[in-house]
C-alpha positions, 0 to 999 in steps of 0.5 A: 530514448524510446529504445532505452525504455523498451530495453528497460521494460523487457529486461525487468519483468518480475512477477508479483508474489501475490496478486495485485488485488492482494496489495489492495486488501493488505493496504486497506487492512493496514488503513483500518488498523491505523484508524482504530488505533487513532480512534482508541487513543483519541477517546481518552482525551477531551478537547479543551 
């Protein structure tokens, strides 16, 4: 089992196209955009 995991780790060694912090920035930007969309849709509706 350990040998199989070691072989798997050594064979699959891809480099990311952008740095790791880039994924965080992109995810945070998507989160903000979705939040703004949600807020803009919710402003037009009154709660009953």
